[in-house]
Phi, psi and omega in degrees: 000355183297324183295329178294320179294321178295318180296318179297320179294322179295319179297318179296321180293318178295322178297325179291327179284329183238082183296144176280122181277129191281336188242167180214133174274112189262332183196154175231125179244137185240132184230087177293137175233172182299324186254341182203162175247130179257132174243128179243120178258121178270126183235158180286333183218177180300130185283144168242121192211159168222163180205160175203165181245155178228156177237166177053066359277167182282130181213153168245128181247126180240125177255119177260120184282141175050048187229139173250168181261126178247023182212177183262132174229155008283165179234114180279146180236124186251337189248022178253145179280350185232327188254131180248328184201150170239124182221166175267164180215175180291123182281159178288338179205175184278005176255002187237141173248125185254128176247140177241127178255111181278126188245152177278338185209169175291145180204156176249096185285161177233124182243139175204145179274155174233135177285163179305140179200135181061232181270002183253149176265215179293142182219151168242120184257134178235117175257123182244103180298151181273060175073190182283143178275139176255142180266121180288134178266121181285137178294148180295144178289142179295149180297147180293138178258173178300326181292315183287336181283349181290338177257132174293161186308124173217156187276144170236017183285153171280151167277119187259125180247120176273122178254123186247100176289119184298148174063207181124153178063231182283002175250095186284346186078206179290152182239129182278172180301330180268017178064032176267141188264142176301323187300328180284322178295315183295322180291319180297314180293317183299319180296323179290321177300315181298319181296319180293319179294318181293343179278354181264121176302130179093003177229151180213136179252143172233142180258135176287335169213146180229038179189181183271076176216162184268138173239122180305140183302324181287346179268344186293317175294326178297319179297314179299321181292317180297329180277357180074034186293141174270344182203144174242123178242115179262127184257128180223168169235123189297158174217154179205161182280356175239149184278349188289316185302142177208167177109150180277159178207165177230134185244144173230170188285138168229140178279351177263177179298158177300148187264021176202164178298320180294324176299319178294323177297316180295316180300317181299316183285331175292323178296321176296319177298320180296323179295333178299332178267358181071017184277181180288152176285171186296332184263023179287108185284351181270358178301132188294335181268319183290323187299332186267346189214356192297328183290336182247009184299326185297337183252006184283161179296321181295325179291322178296316178298316179301320179293318180297319177294320181300320179299316181292318179297316180297321178298316179293322180293329178295342179278342187239349182205165177289140179260141174281322176222143185274355177224158181301141178258162184244138175205159180265080184254137187299322184292345180263356193270028176269114186290341184256357180234116175305134187221148173212156180239123182258121172262111187287349182150175182267110178288344177278354173268126186304318181291317182286332175300317178298317179296315184294339178273353181275129181295326180292320178290322176302320179295323178296316179296315180299319180294323179295315179297314179302313183295319179299317179293315183298313183296326178295312185284339171292327179276326184228065181289138178295146177301143177088004181253161178300321181292327176293320179295320180294323183280316188259352184083174179234165177260134181230131177263124184289133176247171183301133176089355181274141176238171180300320182294322178296315181294318179299318179295321181301320185256003180071023179260202178224156180299316182297322180293320179293318180297318181293320182291333184251002179066034182277134178263346178222177180267006182284134180234156177246141176299131182093349178294138180258124181246146168270125180254109180269178175051044183289136175276127183301320180298322179294318178298317181298314181290329180287333185265347183244122178290152178284170183296337180276354180096345179278159179293137179292148180288125181293152178291143180270143178292341179279173181153167183274163177253129179236163177251129180245132176262121185293131177251167181302135178087357181271151176217170188304317181298320180292319180293319179299319179294323181299320183260002180058047174232175180270154175299321181298323181293325178291317177302313184295315183295331183252004179051048181281134177267343177213170180270005178290128180240149178251143177299129182093351179296138181259126181245140175271122179252113186258143174081028180285124181273139179296143181255151177295149177238170177242143180226131177263123186294129178258166178300133178088358180271151176218170188303316182299318180293317181295316180299319180295319180298326183261357179071033178235176180267156176299320181298322181294324176291319177302313182295317183295330184251001179053048182282133177268343176213171180268007178287128181241150178252142178298129182093351178295138180261125180248144171274124177257109184294150177298138183273000000 
């Protein structure tokens, strides 16, 4: 039996020389974002690590204790603004695995571990900022001219809507039965909502993310605030631990607990998403925005506005999909907790329901949901446009101070209004005006306001839109809506509604719409052999002088192939 004892002793000695490493690096996932690049390392067990940075060249070195490699390195990175490669290096001892992150610039990384959650196990997250941020200096506004001073201060600002696609990057959100991720559905719908809003004169959409990367929940409201947003709409696809629930819903902020089991489920999963960013939890009393207003948020003006928009959005969504609840629900969600920006969260449906997962992956259904959100937002701001915006000017009119030589017809033309409308709004019995007299100008054309407020490239004032113009007939095509059609013809949505006596914004493919007040657009003409100014002017029904002015011609000599601007007649 002596040989057995010798063998046992030999095995123990060999084990001491070759320690068993407890952990394994199984995968590395990279998520470039506009401001930082996130690297997520998937490990078999809880990571034990240290790190340091080097310069000339710039590198981040991470040492994983008691860890082996279960994947292939090096890993090249092509779409990050800071990270170019991840490779292994010589470790300080045989119990450590060393990773080197090659960087384009100096950076101060942030590392933190994550415990198992959802479909992921232990992780080590590395956020690498893209260098120092530079502050853009806005150019000084041009001095007011006599032309711009004729109108008293009125707004020409856009109404800005922040669209927040839920989740993203290493946070997939809810996962459907077919293993489809919520993060892809939310981005697709959000992009369509933004496109529809951007097609409306006087409105502008901004996205909190426009790619597959994670944005910390506490930063989403910050992005909206920096962009000057009047409203924040967060787009999500619901999830639940059972497959039965289905239907869309809209959520607004409550300082109390969620009022349903599903609400508690959403709150729990949003908290998990927040942890992915290493941010503060929802009950962090040191948050700079929550600490000053959270106790009174339920009664604040922004919460009331958010609720009013939510009611309209929910009504529109009920026309295109099944609703989970017929009125807005309340939950304490971080993305809604901005006291100065009205906010709502739209759940487009349950991706955990097999039937709704199929719908949510359909581009046609995504378009229906996006259109419902867009219409709900649009109708609210048409009724309650913020002061200082183009839509407010169109709804409430502007103030104009009469200067020498101005008549009612000149003023009406400047703002795209009419003489009769101005006389009615001001109680005028005649067309006589006094210098310095202040008039209210109603029925303002948005295009006229825009051209009046923006100087042309030559420095001269842009020519205001005329209230006159031709009437054309437009046949509605697939994918078109009122805002898009109005932008195409440079008229207002209200004018199309009025001309066609529309009771709703629903349009049918093939429907014929009367478009009133369409202004002629400039054309381009390439000079052919034997052509001269008189012949070209005659062909287009314009004058020779108008072509000379549009092209700043010093003579009537033309060159074959020369491109001329033909002004609208």
